[in-house]
VOGU-3710 file (C-alpha; in Angstrom, 3 decimals, decimal comma):
1> mitrlshtel> -8,103/-11,605/-11,757  -6,422/-9,592/-9,042  -7,384/-10,646/-5,627  -5,407/-8,354/-3,250  -2,610/-5,999/-2,574  0,356/-8,448/-1,287  3,711/-6,618/-1,053  5,717/-3,404/-1,737  9,404/-2,641/-2,049  10,838/0,651/-0,889
11> avddldaaeq> 14,435/1,762/-1,270  15,909/3,169/1,899  19,275/4,882/2,214  20,357/3,047/5,615  19,403/-0,596/6,025  20,431/-0,685/9,748  18,504/2,472/10,545  15,485/0,835/8,676  15,796/-2,274/10,784  15,956/-0,287/14,027
21> fyvqvlgftm> 12,834/1,653/13,147  10,693/-1,102/11,499  11,638/-4,252/13,510  13,077/-3,064/16,760  10,696/-0,175/17,480  7,429/-0,825/15,529  7,567/-4,508/15,907  7,538/-5,886/12,245  8,857/-9,530/12,011  12,097/-9,814/9,874
31> ahrtddalyl> 11,452/-12,796/7,665  14,719/-12,574/5,631  17,832/-10,349/5,519  20,458/-10,137/2,866  23,406/-7,835/2,568  21,251/-5,258/0,806  17,582/-5,929/1,815  15,159/-6,678/4,673  12,005/-8,553/4,092  9,366/-7,881/6,743
41> raaeefdqws> 6,035/-9,282/7,858  3,260/-7,841/9,950  1,719/-9,648/12,774  -1,376/-11,012/11,233  -0,025/-11,830/7,750  0,142/-15,361/6,359  2,445/-14,541/3,555  6,156/-14,753/4,421  6,650/-11,017/3,808  4,811/-7,952/2,575
51> lklsvgapal> 7,451/-5,247/2,817  10,878/-5,331/1,223  13,380/-2,500/2,160  16,337/-2,465/-0,210  19,389/-0,147/-0,266  19,135/2,788/-2,662  18,117/6,375/-3,132  14,796/6,452/-1,182  11,854/5,738/-3,621  8,910/3,446/-4,200
61> rwfgfrvasq> 10,377/0,588/-6,306  7,451/-1,815/-6,743  4,026/-2,510/-5,419  2,560/-6,011/-5,981  -0,682/-7,975/-6,154  -1,658/-11,608/-5,889  -3,595/-12,910/-8,909  -6,270/-15,613/-8,745  -4,300/-18,316/-10,813  -1,447/-18,953/-13,281
71> haldalcddh> -4,021/-18,546/-16,044  -4,897/-15,136/-14,720  -1,167/-14,354/-14,815  -0,973/-15,276/-18,407  -3,951/-13,319/-19,353  -2,628/-10,215/-17,705  0,722/-10,596/-19,427  -0,979/-10,851/-22,954  -3,247/-7,917/-22,137  -0,490/-5,625/-20,993
81> rslgstvtei> 1,704/-6,578/-23,923  -1,258/-5,516/-26,172  -1,483/-2,288/-24,274  2,076/-1,528/-25,032  3,384/-1,801/-21,492  6,717/-3,084/-20,577  6,253/-6,568/-19,370  9,096/-8,740/-17,918  8,582/-12,467/-16,866  10,243/-13,430/-13,622
91> daghepglgr> 11,180/-17,009/-12,679  10,030/-18,567/-9,424  12,323/-17,891/-6,463  13,363/-14,369/-7,732  12,280/-13,305/-4,291  11,857/-15,259/-1,085  8,650/-17,253/-1,101  7,390/-15,943/-4,490  6,584/-18,023/-7,513  6,617/-17,009/-11,140
101> glrittpdgf> 5,692/-13,410/-11,635  5,341/-10,406/-13,891  6,860/-7,117/-13,646  4,825/-4,514/-15,619  5,032/-0,784/-16,249  1,556/0,691/-15,715  0,318/3,449/-18,134  1,189/5,996/-15,500  4,805/4,735/-15,157  4,622/2,780/-11,850
111> rlhlvhdvee> 6,316/-0,637/-11,644  3,844/-3,329/-10,729  4,561/-6,927/-9,598  2,036/-9,669/-10,237  2,350/-13,157/-8,779  0,133/-16,165/-7,879  2,243/-18,482/-5,892  2,921/-16,948/-2,560  4,381/-19,220/0,316  2,799/-18,752/3,721
121> vplsgadgvp> 4,442/-19,112/7,090  4,372/-22,470/8,752  0,747/-23,021/9,952  1,082/-26,323/11,855  1,545/-26,331/15,627  1,836/-29,021/18,289  -0,283/-32,034/18,262  -1,908/-31,183/14,915  -3,423/-27,914/16,078  -3,270/-25,220/13,391
131> rhpmrdthaq> -1,308/-22,161/14,365  -2,314/-18,812/12,994  0,422/-16,139/12,632  -1,173/-13,945/15,362  -0,572/-16,840/18,028  2,923/-15,382/18,370  1,922/-12,140/20,151  3,664/-13,337/23,320  6,948/-12,964/21,546  6,195/-9,667/19,871
141> hgvpparihh> 6,863/-6,013/20,828  6,179/-2,566/19,376  2,716/-2,078/18,149  2,968/-4,371/16,012  1,219/-3,585/12,580  -1,288/-6,204/11,616  -1,241/-6,403/7,825  -0,494/-4,335/4,774  -3,596/-2,174/3,699  -3,068/0,028/0,815
151> vnlrvrdvda> -0,639/2,269/-1,202  -1,565/5,958/-1,890  -0,230/7,126/-5,327  0,027/10,458/-7,057  -0,966/10,569/-10,694  -1,271/13,126/-13,389  -4,888/12,248/-14,487  -7,143/10,313/-12,046  -9,871/9,695/-14,505  -7,369/8,255/-17,021
161> slgywgdrlg> -5,751/6,117/-14,352  -9,278/4,848/-13,256  -9,688/3,699/-16,899  -6,684/1,349/-16,417  -7,248/0,208/-12,817  -10,958/-0,048/-13,252  -11,879/-0,944/-16,691  -8,746/-3,235/-17,384  -8,071/-4,685/-13,999  -11,467/-4,683/-12,443
171> fstseqvtdt> -11,039/-2,229/-9,443  -13,969/-0,623/-8,053  -14,198/2,833/-6,643  -15,379/2,937/-2,889  -15,180/6,787/-2,576  -14,125/9,729/-4,752  -13,803/13,464/-4,713  -14,971/15,386/-7,850  -14,254/18,977/-8,759  -16,899/21,352/-10,177
181> dgstrlawir> -15,957/20,383/-13,907  -16,842/16,720/-13,152  -13,246/15,488/-13,100  -11,965/13,266/-10,349  -9,505/14,707/-7,991  -9,113/11,668/-5,661  -10,243/8,106/-5,647  -10,012/5,086/-3,465  -10,169/1,858/-5,229  -10,152/-1,953/-4,315
191> rshsthdlal> -10,143/-5,435/-5,308  -10,890/-6,601/-1,774  -14,151/-5,617/0,177  -12,309/-3,096/2,424  -12,333/0,557/1,540  -9,358/0,419/-0,723  -6,072/-1,316/-2,019  -4,936/1,828/-3,791  -5,650/5,473/-3,588  -5,244/7,748/-6,394
201> grassigmhh> -4,629/11,552/-6,075  -3,927/14,198/-8,785  -0,539/15,696/-8,885  1,942/17,199/-11,513  3,965/14,174/-11,465  3,830/10,494/-10,239  4,774/9,617/-6,790  3,843/7,730/-3,586  2,087/9,712/-0,892  2,074/6,942/1,679
211> layavtdpaa> 2,113/3,093/2,336  -0,323/2,130/4,898  -0,570/-0,807/7,401  -3,628/-1,740/9,394  -3,421/-2,006/13,095  -5,797/-4,004/15,074  -8,198/-1,411/16,499  -8,316/2,370/17,166  -6,386/2,029/20,518  -3,378/0,662/18,481
221> vlrvcdvlad> -3,300/3,927/16,545  -2,526/5,660/19,833  -0,154/2,903/20,724  1,796/3,635/17,494  2,352/7,133/18,697  3,468/5,997/22,195  5,810/3,395/20,657  7,560/5,957/18,306  7,956/8,514/20,900  9,253/6,092/23,505
231> ggyadsiefg> 11,611/4,796/20,961  12,995/8,195/20,158  11,122/8,999/17,052  8,570/11,463/18,370  9,608/13,953/15,733  8,721/11,475/12,992  5,029/11,694/13,760  3,576/14,112/11,104  -0,066/14,175/11,286  -2,875/12,641/13,615
241> pgrhgvtnam> -4,145/10,901/15,493  -7,616/11,642/13,869  -10,477/10,026/12,080  -10,966/10,212/8,311  -14,341/11,075/6,918  -13,549/9,164/3,764  -13,046/5,394/4,694  -14,221/6,189/8,360  -10,763/5,013/9,559  -8,683/6,187/12,565
251> tvyafdpsgh> -5,254/7,188/11,352  -1,860/8,591/12,296  0,981/9,407/9,863  4,702/9,142/10,478  7,933/9,125/8,518  10,555/6,431/8,295  14,175/7,308/8,746  14,442/7,539/4,835  11,533/9,869/4,498  8,870/7,493/3,483
261> rleffagdyv> 5,441/8,415/4,924  3,564/5,408/6,632  -0,030/5,472/7,742  -1,152/3,296/10,550  -4,988/2,742/10,014  -7,724/1,086/11,820  -11,573/0,646/11,488  -12,391/1,275/7,867  -15,665/-0,322/6,629  -16,461/-3,497/4,637
271> rdrdrppltw> -18,799/-2,839/1,607  -19,766/-4,834/-1,454  -17,567/-3,863/-4,405  -20,521/-3,520/-6,921  -22,031/-0,651/-4,870  -21,712/2,856/-6,474  -18,981/5,037/-4,995  -19,614/7,551/-2,396  -18,887/10,962/-3,868  -17,567/14,133/-2,145
281> tadayakagr> -17,306/17,497/-3,528  -13,942/19,178/-3,053  -15,335/21,625/-0,467  -17,028/18,641/1,482  -13,884/16,689/1,407  -11,797/19,745/2,673  -14,421/20,107/5,496  -14,992/16,581/6,659  -13,533/14,052/4,201  -9,875/14,173/4,866
291> lwwgplppts> -10,634/14,644/8,571  -13,993/13,974/10,430  -12,109/15,200/13,508  -8,479/15,799/14,449  -5,680/18,301/13,855  -5,384/20,049/10,569  -2,647/18,496/8,286  0,778/20,214/7,913  1,980/21,593/4,686  4,365/18,661/4,488
301> flehgsavea> 1,354/16,434/4,240  0,044/18,131/1,219  3,355/18,635/-0,664  5,745/15,826/0,346  5,752/12,287/-1,088  8,269/9,623/-1,996  9,897/9,483/-5,422  9,179/6,647/-7,718  11,689/4,543/-9,590  9,719/4,887/-12,852
311> aepttsgles> 9,635/4,196/-16,427  8,096/6,373/-19,135  4,255/6,158/-19,023  2,324/4,230/-21,687  0,547/7,188/-23,198  -1,879/5,096/-25,231  -3,202/3,337/-22,190  -3,791/6,599/-20,438  -5,689/8,011/-23,286  -7,959/4,948/-23,397
321> gr> -9,040/5,683/-19,876  -12,183/7,448/-18,812
//
C-alpha cells in the first residue's frame, strides 16, 4: 500500500539561517515560504516539495510516505486504529500540494504522515513538449541535491520495529547487521527497489540519525564538499567522503545550522524486494560495512542525532513484532 518516502519535516531554530544553508548554498528550490516554514524541493523531484523546515526546537517532526490509493489510505487508517495507534485524519490542503492525509503515531513513537494525492510541479513546456523538473539546471546553483532518499532512525528494539514496518506495512529488508545472539542491530528497509527508504538502528531511545538526499553521481558527493566549504560551511562536514559497504553508496555527512545531520548519497544498487537480505555480522560491519573505504567516523557520528517530537510508543504494537 505504501509506495515511497515522499517528505519530511524538521524543526529548525533559525529559518533565515536554514534558507541560506539549504537554498543559497546547497541549491534546494524553495517551493513555498510562510512566516514560520520553508518548503523545499530537490532538483529531480516531481512533487512540489519534499522537505519542510519549520520554526521550533530542532527535532524531527514528521516523515511521510505516499500510498497507492485513497482505498489504501482508508485501510491503513483502520489498521492503525485497531493497533491502538493515535490516528488523526487531515483535510486536503493542510500543507501546500497535499491531499487528504493521515497522521499516525507509530509503535516506536515516531510521527508518520501518509498521503495519496500529491501535486506535481508543472510539466508542460513550450509547444506541447513535456518539461521534466531537471530541465531547469541552467538556473540552478549549489550541488543541487537530486531527490529525497531515506531517513535513518534510532529505535529501542530493531526486531520489534521490523515487525511493524515489515509485517504490517510490507517493507522488505535489503541488508541487516546481526549480533551473536541473533538479534538485529541495524536494518535497511524499503518499499521502493533502491536499497532503503528507512534505516533502523538500535539505541536507548528513539531519534533521527540523519536525513539523506541522493545526488546525481559520485562526483556530486565531492561537489557537496566544495560547495559547503566555499560557502563558509567547511566545519559542518562531519564524516566522509567515503563508500559504504552496506548499500555500496558513496557518501558524505554534514550538519545543517540547527544540528541536523544530512547525508548526501550516490550510487546505491537496485535489487528486487523479494530477495533475502544481505546479512553482516557486527564484526564484518565494523570492518567493511559502515565503510568499504574512507576515514573512520568521529565519535559524534556514533553518538549524536536529532531529537524527535514524539508521542508515547504503542507498546502492544512493538510486542507483536518479531
